[in-house]
FIMI-446145 format. One record per residue (C-alpha): z, x, y; residue in one letter; residue number from 1. Coordinates in steps of 0.5 Angstrom, whole numbers, plus 500, padded with zeros to 3 digits. Layout:
N
{w=Z, u=X, v=Y, r=A, k=NUM}
...
This chain:
55
{w=842, u=225, v=239, r=M, k=1}
{w=836, u=230, v=242, r=L, k=2}
{w=829, u=230, v=238, r=S, k=3}
{w=828, u=237, v=234, r=K, k=4}
{w=824, u=239, v=240, r=S, k=5}
{w=831, u=241, v=244, r=F, k=6}
{w=834, u=247, v=243, r=Q, k=7}
{w=839, u=251, v=246, r=R, k=8}
{w=837, u=257, v=250, r=T, k=9}
{w=843, u=260, v=253, r=H, k=10}
{w=851, u=258, v=253, r=K, k=11}
{w=850, u=253, v=259, r=S, k=12}
{w=842, u=252, v=258, r=Y, k=13}
{w=838, u=247, v=253, r=I, k=14}
{w=830, u=246, v=254, r=A, k=15}
{w=825, u=241, v=251, r=N, k=16}
{w=821, u=246, v=248, r=L, k=17}
{w=815, u=241, v=248, r=D, k=18}
{w=815, u=243, v=256, r=R, k=19}
{w=815, u=250, v=255, r=V, k=20}
{w=809, u=254, v=259, r=T, k=21}
{w=810, u=261, v=258, r=K, k=22}
{w=816, u=265, v=254, r=A, k=23}
{w=819, u=272, v=255, r=T, k=24}
{w=824, u=275, v=253, r=R, k=25}
{w=828, u=274, v=258, r=A, k=26}
{w=827, u=266, v=260, r=Y, k=27}
{w=822, u=260, v=259, r=L, k=28}
{w=818, u=257, v=264, r=L, k=29}
{w=818, u=250, v=264, r=I, k=30}
{w=814, u=247, v=270, r=E, k=31}
{w=816, u=252, v=274, r=N, k=32}
{w=823, u=253, v=272, r=N, k=33}
{w=826, u=259, v=269, r=K, k=34}
{w=830, u=257, v=264, r=V, k=35}
{w=834, u=263, v=262, r=P, k=36}
{w=835, u=265, v=255, r=V, k=37}
{w=840, u=269, v=251, r=S, k=38}
{w=840, u=274, v=246, r=A, k=39}
{w=844, u=270, v=241, r=M, k=40}
{w=839, u=264, v=242, r=Y, k=41}
{w=832, u=268, v=243, r=K, k=42}
{w=831, u=268, v=235, r=V, k=43}
{w=831, u=261, v=233, r=I, k=44}
{w=827, u=260, v=240, r=D, k=45}
{w=821, u=264, v=239, r=F, k=46}
{w=821, u=261, v=232, r=K, k=47}
{w=821, u=254, v=233, r=K, k=48}
{w=816, u=255, v=239, r=L, k=49}
{w=812, u=258, v=234, r=E, k=50}
{w=812, u=253, v=230, r=V, k=51}
{w=810, u=248, v=235, r=L, k=52}
{w=805, u=252, v=237, r=A, k=53}
{w=801, u=251, v=230, r=K, k=54}
{w=801, u=243, v=231, r=L, k=55}
């Protein structure tokens, strides 16, 4: 089991949202690595990022 900060971003990718330094419509930037974000997971990812930013 992974913590709640991990989220699937694409069919083949999972990301730790606590480590995101930049978020765009197409990808999340984590330590100079681009992690793709598919349309299917985009809404979930951005909602979780908003919640984490408020903490």
